[in-house]
N, C-alpha and C positions, 0 to 999 in steps of 0.2 A: 504494500500500500504506500509506503514512504518512498519507494524507489520507482516502481514501474508506472504507477498512475501519474505522478507529476511529470516524469519523462515523456510519457505518451501525450499528455496534454500540451506541453511546451513544444515538442517536435511537431505535433499535428498542427498547432496554431502557426508555427513558423513555416510550415510547408503549404498549408491549405488556406489560411486566413487571407481574405482578399480586400483588406482595408487599403485605401490609397497610399497611406504612409508605408505599410509593409511592402506593398507591391513596388513602390518607388525604389526600395533598397534591394530587391531581388536582382540577381545577376541576369543580364539580358540574354546570355548564351542559351539558356534552356527554360522551358516553361514550368519546370518543377523544382526550382531552386528554393533554398531555405534562407529566410531572413530572420535573425534573432536580435532583439534589442539587447543592449548591454546587461540589463537586469535579468533577462531570460538566460543569456549565456552564463552569467555568474551563478544563477540558480542551478543550472545543469551541472556545473562544476562542483558546487556545494553538495548536491545530491550524490554525485559519483564519489566524492571524497568521503561522505558520511556513510552511504549505504552501498557503495560499489562492491563490497565483499559478497553481496548477495548475487551479483552477476556471475555468469560463467567467466572464468579467468580469461579465456580467449576473447570473448565479447568485450570484456572490460578493457583489455589491451587495445583492441581495434578501435573502440569508441574513444579512448583517450588519444590515440594516434590521429583519428579522423577529426577530432575537435581542434586539432592544431592546424588543420588545412582550411583556413578562413581568409577572407579578404575583409578589411574593415573600411567603413565609410563614416565620416563625421560630417553630417550635413550642416548647413547654416542653421543657426539656432537663435532663440529668443534669449538675450543676455540675462533676463531675470530667472530663466529656468535652467540655463547652462546647457552644455552640449550633451547629446546622447550618441554613443557609438553604436553602430549596427554591424553585426557580424554576418557575412554572407557565405554560404556553402553551396557547392554544386550538389545536385540531387544524388549523384552516384556515391557521394561520400557519406550521406546520412540516411538515405532510403533504407539500406540494409539494417540499420539500427532501429528505425521506426518499425519496420516489419518484425524484428526480433521482439521488441517491447510489446507490440500488439499481440503477437502469438503468445507471449508469456502471460499477458493480462488475461487472455481468453482461457489459457490453461489453468491459471490460478482461480479464475472465476468458476470454471467447471469443477475443479477440486473442492472449492468451497460449497458449491451447490450440492455435490455428492455427499459431502460431510454433514450438511445440515438437513438433507432430505430425510423424510421419515419413511 
């Protein structure tokens, strides 16, 4: 719950959310790229640091490696709010991790249903 659900939520939003601000920071090379605001990127790193031991060790290493493959953009900003850095990833770097997390969430949900069914 502390690992898979937040990762799925953040990665899904970064991949599929179609707000004008998020779309503006996606990489133009592909239609399925990820755009993470600085607070989302930091949250993913916090989640991995705190709960990463629950991930398969190979998946954890790949995810850490792929999270280093980003391009940053700091757009013009309102001086009263300060700058927000956006982290952009190509879909082929993060798609596999989103699929892994979604499968794991489905598996855990099925296990919970089986355990609680009468």
